[in-house]
C-alpha positions as CSV (number, residue, x, y, z in Angstrom):
1,M,-12.1,4.5,5.2
2,P,-14.7,2.1,6.8
3,N,-17.9,3.5,8.3
4,G,-18.2,4.4,12.0
5,K,-20.2,1.3,13.1
6,C,-18.9,-2.0,14.4
7,P,-19.5,-4.9,11.9
8,K,-20.0,-7.3,14.9
9,C,-22.4,-5.4,17.3
10,D,-23.2,-2.1,15.5
11,G,-21.5,-0.1,18.3
12,P,-19.6,3.1,17.7
13,M,-16.0,2.8,16.3
14,A,-13.2,5.1,17.3
15,E,-10.1,5.7,15.2
16,G,-6.7,5.0,16.7
17,F,-3.5,3.0,16.0
18,V,-1.6,0.0,17.4
19,L,1.6,1.2,19.1
20,D,4.9,-0.6,18.3
21,R,7.4,-0.1,21.0
22,T,11.1,-0.4,20.1
23,Y,14.3,0.5,22.0
24,G,13.9,4.2,22.7
25,A,10.9,4.8,20.4
26,N,7.1,4.5,20.1
27,L,6.0,3.9,16.5
28,Q,2.8,3.4,14.5
29,S,2.4,-0.1,12.9
30,I,3.2,-0.1,9.2
31,W,1.9,-2.5,6.5
32,V,4.7,-3.8,4.2
33,D,4.1,-5.4,0.8
34,G,5.2,-9.0,0.4
35,E,6.5,-11.8,2.6
36,P,8.7,-11.1,5.5
37,E,12.5,-11.6,4.9
38,K,14.7,-12.4,7.9
39,S,17.6,-10.0,8.5
40,F,20.4,-10.7,11.0
41,W,20.8,-6.9,11.8
42,T,17.2,-5.6,11.8
43,G,15.1,-8.8,12.4
44,V,13.1,-8.2,9.2
45,A,14.4,-6.7,6.0
46,V,12.0,-4.3,4.2
47,G,14.2,-2.5,1.7
48,D,12.4,-0.3,-0.7
49,R,9.1,-2.2,-0.6
50,Q,5.8,-0.3,-0.4
51,K,5.0,0.8,3.2
52,I,1.7,2.2,4.5
53,P,0.8,3.2,8.1
54,V,-1.9,1.0,9.7
55,T,-5.0,2.7,11.2
56,T,-7.1,0.7,13.6
57,L,-10.7,1.2,14.6
58,R,-12.0,0.0,18.0
59,C,-15.6,-0.6,19.0
60,G,-16.6,1.2,22.2
61,R,-19.2,-1.4,22.9
62,C,-17.5,-4.9,22.3
63,G,-13.8,-4.0,21.9
64,Y,-13.6,-5.4,18.3
65,L,-10.5,-4.1,16.4
66,E,-10.5,-3.5,12.7
67,S,-7.3,-2.5,11.0
68,F,-6.7,-1.0,7.5
69,A,-3.9,0.6,5.5
70,V,-4.8,3.4,3.1
71,E,-2.4,5.4,1.0
72,I,-2.8,9.1,1.3
């Protein structure tokens, strides 16, 4: 996990996530291994590829966002 200081302005970073809104649901963004494959039914096919939730840090001073995906 990155440290708590902004790499741009040295301000404080707060942990959060980017919200993905879908029909009837609010979800956390997920990193998926490989190139996107189009799917007629779902938009993008992901199958059994590796998937990791994305965490995003936001600088309280300049607003810079830094995202990362770490397996737990």
